[in-house]
Every structure is written in C-alpha cells, then in structure tokens.
Kinemage of the C-alpha trace (Angstrom):
@kinemage 1
@onewidth
@group {chain A} dominant
@subgroup {mainchain}
@vectorlist {calphas} color= white
{ca met a 1} P -17.024 -24.236 -4.290
{ca lys a 2} L -14.292 -25.740 -6.479
{ca ile a 3} L -13.523 -22.274 -7.910
{ca phe a 4} L -13.148 -20.929 -4.365
{ca phe a 5} L -10.448 -23.514 -3.556
{ca ile a 6} L -8.642 -22.857 -6.828
{ca ile a 7} L -8.563 -19.128 -6.087
{ca leu a 8} L -7.500 -19.767 -2.491
{ca ala a 9} L -4.674 -22.061 -3.661
{ca phe a 10} L -3.568 -19.490 -6.236
{ca leu a 11} L -3.452 -16.737 -3.604
{ca phe a 12} L -1.568 -18.969 -1.175
{ca phe a 13} L 1.063 -20.070 -3.661
{ca ser a 14} L 1.426 -16.669 -5.308
{ca cys a 15} L 2.487 -15.211 -1.946
{ca lys a 16} L 4.332 -18.256 -0.619
{ca asn a 17} L 7.812 -16.775 -0.987
{ca thr a 18} L 7.039 -13.193 -0.061
{ca tyr a 19} L 9.931 -13.018 2.376
{ca asp a 20} L 12.283 -13.946 -0.476
{ca ile a 21} L 11.317 -10.770 -2.358
{ca asn a 22} L 13.621 -7.827 -1.747
{ca ala a 23} L 12.173 -4.396 -1.050
{ca leu a 24} L 14.176 -3.046 -4.001
{ca asp a 25} L 15.130 -4.723 -7.257
{ca ile a 26} L 18.563 -4.380 -8.897
{ca asn a 27} L 17.332 -1.346 -10.877
{ca gly a 28} L 16.198 0.519 -7.757
{ca asn a 29} L 12.481 -0.105 -8.295
{ca val a 30} L 10.384 -0.773 -5.212
{ca asn a 31} L 8.746 -4.206 -5.206
{ca val a 32} L 5.154 -4.000 -3.980
{ca leu a 33} L 2.871 -6.910 -3.141
{ca ile a 34} L -0.640 -5.780 -4.109
{ca glu a 35} L -3.170 -6.577 -1.395
{ca ile a 36} L -6.133 -4.541 -2.660
{ca lys a 37} L -7.052 -3.658 -6.233
{ca ser a 38} L -7.985 -0.031 -6.896
{ca gly a 39} L -11.702 0.673 -6.896
{ca thr a 40} L -12.591 -2.217 -4.591
{ca leu a 41} L -14.104 -2.128 -1.107
{ca glu a 42} L -12.944 -5.360 0.554
{ca lys a 43} L -10.053 -5.019 3.025
{ca trp a 44} L -7.371 -7.657 2.490
{ca glu a 45} L -3.933 -7.758 4.068
{ca phe a 46} L -0.714 -9.675 4.050
{ca asp a 47} L -0.510 -11.957 7.082
{ca lys a 48} L 3.155 -12.311 8.028
{ca asn a 49} L 2.470 -15.414 10.152
{ca gln a 50} L 0.780 -17.294 7.298
{ca asn a 51} L 2.893 -15.583 4.615
{ca thr a 52} L -0.166 -14.989 2.456
{ca ile a 53} L -2.872 -12.429 1.774
{ca ile a 54} L -6.016 -12.938 3.842
{ca arg a 55} L -9.336 -11.148 4.294
{ca asp a 56} L -9.139 -8.674 7.157
{ca tyr a 57} L -11.641 -9.131 9.968
{ca lys a 58} L -12.749 -6.799 12.728
{ca asn a 59} L -15.007 -7.947 15.562
{ca gly a 60} L -15.464 -11.293 13.782
{ca lys a 61} L -16.754 -9.726 10.562
{ca pro a 62} L -14.942 -9.221 7.237
{ca arg a 63} L -13.947 -5.584 6.807
{ca thr a 64} L -15.544 -3.742 3.943
{ca ile a 65} L -14.865 -0.063 3.358
{ca gln a 66} L -17.985 2.018 3.982
{ca tyr a 67} L -16.886 4.788 1.653
{ca leu a 68} L -15.659 5.081 -1.919
{ca gly a 69} L -13.441 2.253 -3.191
{ca tyr a 70} L -9.668 2.411 -2.844
{ca pro a 71} L -8.374 5.322 -4.979
{ca gly a 72} L -5.296 3.341 -6.033
{ca asn a 73} L -3.856 -0.126 -5.767
{ca tyr a 74} L -2.856 -0.757 -2.167
{ca gly a 75} L -0.125 -3.008 -0.927
{ca met a 76} L 2.902 -3.621 1.184
{ca ile a 77} L 6.628 -3.556 0.591
{ca pro a 78} L 8.177 -6.955 1.397
{ca asn a 79} L 11.056 -7.119 3.855
{ca thr a 80} L 10.230 -3.788 5.482
{ca ile a 81} L 8.864 -2.971 8.905
{ca ser a 82} L 7.267 0.082 10.442
{ca leu a 83} L 9.366 0.065 13.597
{ca leu a 84} L 7.576 -0.050 16.939
{ca ser a 85} L 10.495 1.886 18.431
{ca glu a 86} L 9.615 4.802 16.126
{ca gly a 87} L 5.873 4.696 16.822
{ca gly a 88} L 5.028 2.288 13.988
{ca asp a 89} L 2.751 -0.734 14.027
{ca gly a 90} L 5.367 -3.450 13.406
{ca asp a 91} L 3.911 -4.302 9.993
{ca pro a 92} L 5.460 -3.933 6.526
{ca leu a 93} L 5.276 -0.465 4.979
{ca asp a 94} L 1.978 0.469 3.301
{ca ile a 95} L 1.933 1.967 -0.167
{ca phe a 96} L -0.556 3.238 -2.704
{ca val a 97} L 0.382 2.447 -6.291
{ca ile a 98} L -1.044 4.884 -8.828
{ca gly a 99} L -1.692 3.376 -12.243
{ca glu a 100} L -3.700 0.658 -13.916
{ca pro a 101} L -5.728 -1.652 -11.625
{ca leu a 102} L -3.634 -4.609 -10.469
{ca glu a 103} L -4.755 -7.948 -9.089
{ca arg a 104} L -4.348 -9.116 -5.517
{ca gly a 105} L -1.058 -11.004 -5.266
{ca asp a 106} L 0.640 -9.153 -8.139
{ca ile a 107} L 4.164 -7.859 -7.591
{ca ala a 108} L 4.394 -4.331 -9.011
{ca lys a 109} L 7.582 -2.458 -9.908
{ca val a 110} L 7.130 1.031 -8.516
{ca lys a 111} L 8.862 4.424 -8.370
{ca leu a 112} L 8.373 6.234 -5.065
{ca ile a 113} L 7.236 9.833 -5.413
{ca gly a 114} L 6.071 10.744 -1.915
{ca val a 115} L 4.388 9.898 1.355
{ca ile a 116} L 1.260 10.910 3.230
{ca lys a 117} L 2.120 10.938 6.928
{ca met a 118} L -0.707 9.809 9.169
{ca leu a 119} L -1.376 8.712 12.717
{ca asp a 120} L -3.920 5.936 13.255
{ca asn a 121} L -4.898 5.652 16.915
{ca asn a 122} L -1.610 7.383 17.780
{ca glu a 123} L 0.499 4.901 15.771
{ca val a 124} L 2.572 6.029 12.796
{ca asp a 125} L 0.666 4.906 9.717
{ca asp a 126} L 2.537 6.484 6.806
{ca lys a 127} L 1.207 5.730 3.333
{ca leu a 128} L 3.925 5.791 0.720
{ca ile a 129} L 2.877 6.865 -2.764
{ca gly a 130} L 4.344 5.313 -5.883
{ca val a 131} L 3.613 5.057 -9.568
{ca gln a 132} L 3.769 1.958 -11.722
{ca asn a 133} L 7.111 1.903 -13.466
{ca gln a 134} L 5.588 0.915 -16.800
{ca gly a 135} L 2.265 0.261 -18.501
{ca ser a 136} L 0.439 3.291 -17.109
{ca ile a 137} L -0.133 6.914 -18.049
{ca phe a 138} L 1.463 7.752 -14.692
{ca ser a 139} L 4.715 5.865 -15.431
{ca arg a 140} L 6.589 8.990 -16.474
{ca val a 141} L 5.720 10.848 -13.243
{ca glu a 142} L 8.847 11.390 -11.109
{ca ser a 143} L 7.586 13.635 -8.278
{ca leu a 144} L 4.545 14.846 -6.378
{ca glu a 145} L 4.952 18.221 -8.070
{ca gln a 146} L 4.805 16.643 -11.516
{ca leu a 147} L 1.788 14.548 -10.475
{ca gln a 148} L 0.015 17.666 -9.215
{ca asn a 149} L 0.858 19.671 -12.350
{ca glu a 150} L -0.157 16.978 -14.835
{ca tyr a 151} L -3.000 15.353 -12.871
{ca pro a 152} L -4.422 18.050 -10.545
{ca gly a 153} L -6.354 16.759 -7.560
{ca val a 154} L -4.957 13.217 -7.356
{ca ile a 155} L -3.053 13.856 -4.117
{ca glu a 156} L -6.080 15.599 -2.618
{ca ile a 157} L -8.220 12.568 -3.511
{ca phe a 158} L -5.854 10.323 -1.530
{ca arg a 159} L -5.761 12.715 1.421
{ca leu a 160} L -9.558 13.005 1.551
{ca trp a 161} L -10.027 9.263 1.151
{ca leu a 162} L -7.595 8.476 3.974
{ca gly a 163} L -9.387 10.920 6.249
{ca asn a 164} L -12.785 9.320 5.647
{ca tyr a 165} L -12.514 5.642 4.710
{ca lys a 166} L -12.833 4.395 8.291
{ca gly a 167} L -15.998 6.403 8.821
{ca arg a 168} L -16.866 7.493 12.314
{ca asp a 169} L -14.758 4.691 13.824
{ca gly a 170} L -11.608 6.189 12.355
{ca asn a 171} L -9.087 8.070 14.408
{ca met a 172} L -6.843 9.158 11.548
{ca ile a 173} L -4.766 12.297 11.957
{ca phe a 174} L -3.254 13.854 8.855
{ca lys a 175} L 0.347 15.002 9.494
{ca gly a 176} L 1.376 16.180 6.028
{ca ile a 177} L 2.401 15.237 2.502
{ca tyr a 178} L 6.093 14.953 1.684
{ca gly a 179} L 8.086 14.268 -1.456
{ca lys a 180} L 10.411 11.578 -2.755
{ca asn a 181} L 13.317 12.312 -0.385
{ca glu a 182} L 11.166 11.700 2.696
{ca ala a 183} L 9.603 8.594 1.119
{ca asp a 184} L 13.073 7.210 0.273
{ca ser a 185} L 14.257 7.906 3.826
{ca ile a 186} L 11.281 6.069 5.346
{ca leu a 187} L 11.845 3.114 3.028
{ca asn a 188} L 15.600 2.908 3.614
{ca asn a 189} L 15.135 3.044 7.399
{ca ser a 190} L 12.547 0.256 7.239
{ca ile a 191} L 14.299 -2.385 5.115
{ca ile a 192} L 15.063 -5.440 7.250
{ca asn a 193} L 17.419 -7.330 4.899
C-alpha cells in the first residue's frame, strides 16, 4: 500500500506543472507528455481539471484495451486543444511517439512526421505521429516516406490498431494518413499559448 502512495505522489508531482510546458521547445521539438507506455493495455489519460495523469474509466470500470497493446508510446501535447469549433473533442492533441518505451509522466522531445486522421463517434480524433528525437533507432526518421522505406509496415500497424483497439464498441472511421506538413498545420492551429 505504501508503494501505491509513493507512485501516486510521483505521478501527481511529475505532472503538476503540465500547463507550464510549451507545446514546442526552443529548438522546434514537440514536447509530449507520455500517458501510456508502448506495449501496455491500461488506458490512462491526462486530466486537465486535476492537472495529472489518471486511470481512464468507462461505465465505472477502469478501461483496459481488449486488443494488442499500444503499438507506440501514447501521449498528449501540452498547451494544445482539439477545437470544438472544428469538430474536435476539446482535449489536448493526441500523439503516438515511435521509439523506445517511455514511462508514464515522461516528457519526450519529438519530431512530427505525420498524422492519422480519424473520426471517433463523429468527433475529429486525429493521432499525430512523431519519433523520439534521440536515443532510438527511429531518431533519424524525418518523414512518413522514410519511415515506410526503412521500416515497412509500421504505419499500417498503427492504422490497423486504431481501427480495432476499441473492439465492437468502437466507432472509429479512418480518414487518411498525411505527412509532416499536415501534422505541423494541425499542431500550429491547436497551440493555445
């Protein structure tokens, strides 16, 4: 029980100043708060009201993916918002980070390379795609084309996973995969300060 409170305190304090983190650093890297480590099944999310990462619940039960584990680290970009006026959900932008597994609460420095455009129950639910800026075999990847050429199938893995991870309850509609320019445009239009 003591370990649980230590972990809970660590998670709370590691995310305490999330709103003080800019979406971009001075070198143009995207700052990403990791919510879910690659390969895991538990659904966690940043709660903007509590300013911390919490376990996601649906119908009073903790959400656990009933499919393969997350194919990449999953997180949010601080100080961004998927605008309701443009069909978004009002939450920070979602992003998959391709590279070494990262821990919940880590801040990753990421290069954007693309976006998978989705609708989730008729709401825009774009999933940006980035690569770790250092410390990974993917760090030198600059585009979706390069990713596809050097690591065939990775993008298809993400597309298939997104189409199936919610099981029969999911209402995900795949709208297309776009490159860095579209991803940059989505990010720049979503930064709130």
